[in-house]
C-alpha angles and dihedrals in degrees: 000000000000092000091050093053091047092050092049092049092049090050092051092049091050092051093047094047094053109112112250092212091073090064094055095060117099132179091258093055092049096050094047091048092052092046093049092049092050092049093047090049090053092049092047092048091051090053092048093048090050091051090047090053090050091052093048091051092055122110106242096187093076094049126093123239094261092048091050090050091050091050092049090049091050091050090052093050092048091051091049091050092049091050092050092048094049092045096224121177140040117261119202125183122224091253092054091051091051091050091049092050091048091050091050090050091050093048095049 
């Protein structure tokens, strides 16, 4: 009897602790959100590329040292933002690398 009461209480707690937001999501909401994010990323990347082209077209000979440094810093930040928007690169955690190495050792 004690185990039954414990199991029922655990079940009730699990049902209560389930986030209610997960029930409100539908397929329509998810597709529009993904589409809007993709479109906003494209718009933002166009703006950043335009600004990058403007910076590259500038005449650096008339700028002071501090202004040149500020422009270079801005170019670096724009390039980082473009890379993060485009999602370039493959990121592996240390655990994933260890598993891959172990699998290679086992295979060979």
